[in-house]
C-alpha positions in Angstrom: 59.8 27.2 90.4 59.5 28.3 86.6 61.7 26.1 84.0 64.4 27.9 82.4 65.7 27.7 78.7 69.0 25.8 78.4 71.2 25.0 75.4 73.4 21.8 76.0 75.6 20.0 73.7 73.6 21.6 70.8 70.1 21.3 71.9 67.7 23.4 73.3 65.2 22.4 75.6 63.5 24.0 78.9 64.6 22.6 82.5 63.6 22.9 86.2 66.2 25.1 88.1 66.9 21.9 90.3 67.2 19.7 87.6 70.1 21.9 85.8 71.6 22.1 89.1 71.5 18.3 90.0 72.7 17.4 86.2 75.7 20.0 86.4 76.3 18.7 90.0 76.8 15.0 88.4 79.3 16.7 85.7 81.4 18.1 88.9 81.6 14.8 90.2 82.8 13.5 87.0 85.4 16.2 86.4 87.0 15.3 90.2 87.4 12.0 88.4 85.1 10.5 91.0 83.9 8.0 88.7 82.0 5.7 90.9 80.2 8.9 92.6 79.7 10.2 89.0 77.7 6.9 88.0 75.7 7.0 90.7 74.8 11.0 90.2 74.0 10.4 86.8 71.9 7.3 87.6 70.2 9.2 90.4 69.4 12.1 87.9 68.2 9.8 85.0 66.0 8.0 87.6 64.5 11.5 88.9 64.3 13.2 85.5 63.4 10.3 82.6 62.4 12.7 80.1 64.8 15.2 80.7 66.4 17.4 77.7 69.5 16.3 79.5 68.7 12.6 78.8 71.4 12.3 76.1 74.3 13.9 77.5 73.7 12.1 81.3 73.6 8.8 79.2 76.8 9.8 77.3 78.5 10.6 80.8 76.8 7.8 83.0 78.2 5.4 80.2 81.5 6.8 80.3 81.8 6.8 84.1 80.6 3.3 83.9 83.5 2.4 81.8 86.0 3.9 84.2 84.8 1.8 86.7 85.4 -1.3 84.6 81.3 -1.7 84.6 81.3 -2.8 81.0 77.8 -4.3 80.8 76.1 -1.4 82.3 78.6 1.3 80.0 77.5 -0.8 77.0 73.5 -0.4 77.9 74.0 3.3 78.6 75.9 4.4 75.5 73.7 1.9 73.6 70.8 3.6 74.7 72.3 7.1 73.6 73.0 5.7 70.2 69.3 4.0 69.6 67.2 6.7 71.0 69.1 10.0 69.7 71.3 9.0 66.6 71.9 12.5 65.7 73.2 13.8 69.1 76.7 15.1 68.8 77.6 12.7 71.4 76.4 9.6 69.8 79.4 9.0 67.5 81.9 9.3 70.6 79.4 7.3 72.7 79.6 4.4 69.3 83.6 4.7 69.8 83.5 4.2 73.7 81.1 0.9 72.3 83.8 -0.4 70.5 86.4 0.1 73.3 83.8 -1.8 75.8 83.3 -4.7 73.2 87.3 -5.0 73.3 87.6 -5.1 77.1 84.6 -8.0 76.9 86.8 -9.8 74.6 84.2 -9.3 71.8 86.3 -8.3 68.8 83.2 -9.2 66.5 81.3 -6.6 68.2 83.8 -3.9 68.3 84.4 -4.2 64.4 80.8 -4.2 63.7 80.4 -1.2 66.0 83.1 0.6 64.2 81.6 -0.2 61.1 78.1 1.1 61.9 80.1 4.3 63.2 81.7 5.0 59.9 78.7 4.4 58.1 76.3 6.5 60.4 78.7 9.2 61.4 81.1 9.4 58.3 81.9 13.1 59.1 82.7 12.6 62.5 86.0 12.6 64.7 85.1 9.7 66.0 84.6 8.0 62.5 88.2 9.2 61.6 89.5 7.1 64.6 87.1 4.3 63.6 88.2 4.4 60.4 92.1 3.6 61.8 91.4 1.0 64.2 89.5 -1.0 61.2 92.6 -0.7 59.0 94.8 -2.2 62.1 92.4 -5.0 62.6 92.6 -6.3 58.8 
């Protein structure tokens, strides 16, 4: 089976048809609000396709599913991997905002503030940075 050209989240790459189908299936689970199932599906996807072009998006959605199931440390790790490995990906500002939310849930306001400040510095024009600036002004 030949790889196909994919454009997803502003990135172009090739993927096997099965890889594309499994990513779309994991997204479908997430859309049904089955967050535990989505976390499991995205984890399985990442284990099977660790160098996939879908990797940044899969990390983002995995982190969101983990956050929704209150697996906060795992969500931080997933979103942190996205932000660390793919700093210019379109989902990175949103992932950093989610990381700040996660730090808040973990009762770590310093880490939350630091993440919001890093977000504003790294992605000043993003919608997530606007939210971060608003939250920072309320923290003072």
